[in-house]
C-alpha positions as CSV (number, residue, x, y, z in Angstrom):
1,X,0.0,0.0,0.0
2,X,2.8,2.4,0.9
3,X,4.7,1.6,-2.2
4,X,1.6,2.3,-4.4
5,X,1.2,5.7,-2.7
6,X,4.8,6.6,-3.3
7,X,4.6,5.3,-7.0
8,X,1.4,7.4,-7.6
9,X,3.2,10.5,-6.1
10,X,6.2,10.0,-8.2
11,X,4.0,9.6,-11.4
12,X,2.1,12.8,-10.6
13,X,5.3,14.7,-10.0
14,X,6.8,13.5,-13.4
15,X,3.5,14.5,-15.2
16,X,3.4,17.9,-13.5
17,X,6.8,18.9,-15.0
18,X,9.2,21.3,-13.4
19,X,8.4,22.9,-10.2
20,X,6.3,26.0,-10.2
21,X,8.9,27.6,-7.9
22,X,11.7,27.1,-10.3
23,X,12.8,30.4,-12.0
24,X,13.9,30.9,-15.5
25,X,17.6,32.1,-15.5
26,X,16.7,35.7,-16.2
27,X,14.2,35.9,-13.4
28,X,16.7,34.1,-11.0
29,X,19.5,36.5,-11.9
30,X,17.2,39.5,-11.4
31,X,16.1,38.1,-8.0
32,X,19.8,37.7,-7.0
33,X,20.5,41.3,-8.1
34,X,17.7,42.7,-6.2
35,X,18.6,40.8,-3.0
36,X,22.3,41.9,-3.4
37,X,21.0,45.6,-3.8
38,X,19.0,45.4,-0.7
39,X,22.2,44.5,1.2
40,X,23.8,47.6,-0.4
41,X,20.8,49.8,0.6
42,X,21.2,48.7,4.1
43,X,24.8,49.8,4.1
44,X,26.2,46.3,4.8
45,X,29.0,46.7,2.3
46,X,31.0,43.9,3.8
47,X,28.2,41.6,3.2
48,X,27.9,42.5,-0.4
49,X,31.5,41.3,-0.8
50,X,30.7,38.0,0.9
51,X,27.7,37.5,-1.5
52,X,29.7,38.4,-4.6
53,X,31.0,35.9,-7.2
54,X,34.2,34.0,-6.5
55,X,35.9,35.7,-9.5
56,X,35.1,39.1,-8.1
57,X,36.5,38.3,-4.6
58,X,39.6,37.0,-6.3
59,X,40.1,40.3,-8.2
60,X,39.3,42.9,-5.5
61,X,40.3,42.9,-1.9
62,X,37.5,43.3,0.6
63,X,38.9,46.6,2.1
64,X,39.1,48.2,-1.3
65,X,35.6,47.1,-2.3
66,X,33.9,48.2,0.9
67,X,35.7,51.6,0.8
68,X,34.9,52.1,-2.9
69,X,31.3,51.2,-2.5
70,X,30.8,53.3,0.7
71,X,32.4,56.3,-1.1
72,X,30.0,56.0,-4.0
73,X,26.8,54.8,-2.4
74,X,26.5,56.6,1.0
75,X,26.5,60.1,-0.3
76,X,23.4,59.2,-2.5
77,X,21.3,58.9,0.6
78,X,18.3,56.5,1.1
79,X,16.7,54.7,-1.8
80,X,13.4,56.3,-3.0
81,X,12.6,54.0,-6.0
82,X,14.2,51.4,-8.1
83,X,12.6,50.2,-11.4
84,X,13.9,47.5,-13.8
85,X,15.3,49.1,-17.0
86,X,16.7,46.1,-18.8
87,X,18.2,42.7,-18.4
88,X,20.5,40.9,-21.0
89,X,22.0,37.5,-21.1
90,X,25.5,36.9,-22.7
91,X,28.2,34.3,-22.8
92,X,31.0,37.0,-22.3
93,X,31.7,40.2,-20.3
94,X,34.6,42.4,-21.0
95,X,37.6,41.1,-18.9
96,X,35.9,38.0,-17.9
97,X,36.2,34.4,-19.1
98,X,33.5,32.9,-21.2
99,X,30.5,31.8,-19.0
100,X,27.0,32.6,-18.3
101,X,26.3,36.3,-17.5
102,X,23.5,38.7,-17.0
103,X,23.7,42.5,-17.0
104,X,20.7,44.0,-15.2
105,X,20.0,47.8,-15.2
106,X,17.8,49.6,-12.9
107,X,16.6,53.2,-12.9
108,X,17.0,54.3,-9.4
109,X,16.3,57.4,-7.4
110,X,18.0,58.2,-4.1
111,X,17.3,61.1,-1.6
112,X,20.3,63.0,-2.8
113,X,20.3,61.8,-6.5
114,X,16.9,61.7,-8.2
115,X,18.0,59.8,-11.4
116,X,20.8,57.2,-11.5
117,X,21.4,54.0,-13.4
118,X,22.6,51.0,-11.4
119,X,24.1,48.3,-13.5
120,X,24.7,44.8,-12.0
121,X,26.7,42.2,-13.8
122,X,26.1,38.7,-12.6
123,X,27.7,35.3,-13.3
124,X,26.4,31.8,-12.7
125,X,29.0,30.9,-9.9
126,X,28.7,27.1,-9.8
127,X,26.5,25.7,-6.9
128,X,26.3,29.3,-5.5
129,X,23.9,30.3,-8.2
130,X,23.8,33.8,-9.7
131,X,26.3,36.2,-8.1
132,X,27.4,39.8,-8.6
133,X,30.7,40.1,-10.6
134,X,30.3,43.8,-11.2
135,X,28.4,46.9,-10.1
136,X,28.2,50.6,-11.2
137,X,26.1,53.5,-10.3
138,X,26.0,56.5,-12.7
139,X,23.8,59.5,-13.5
């Protein structure tokens, strides 16, 4: 009886297809970018480094990263809005080896800077999933 129930459940799961909670790569990359940006918005610059791609951490020392990010982000003030502007998949980013990448841009407003563009470059970092490999904020 128990084996029949297990077998029926297995068949139902196979027929149902992929999990409804599984995200497409572009959605998963965007979610990773948004989660990472929330860490930036909270001023936890050291944690942004911890959550970055392995390649990023190998290229930039934590002290240099946190100082640079604080110097650029802190003067902008609190976040007032952030809207997705674009997202683009690619197999290559300048200065990076071939791989799986997404470049995601947000139009963002801060208390002291009403219109900025945030660009987040992510890579598929093995078992860690989508991780930030680059970030810029520009008017």
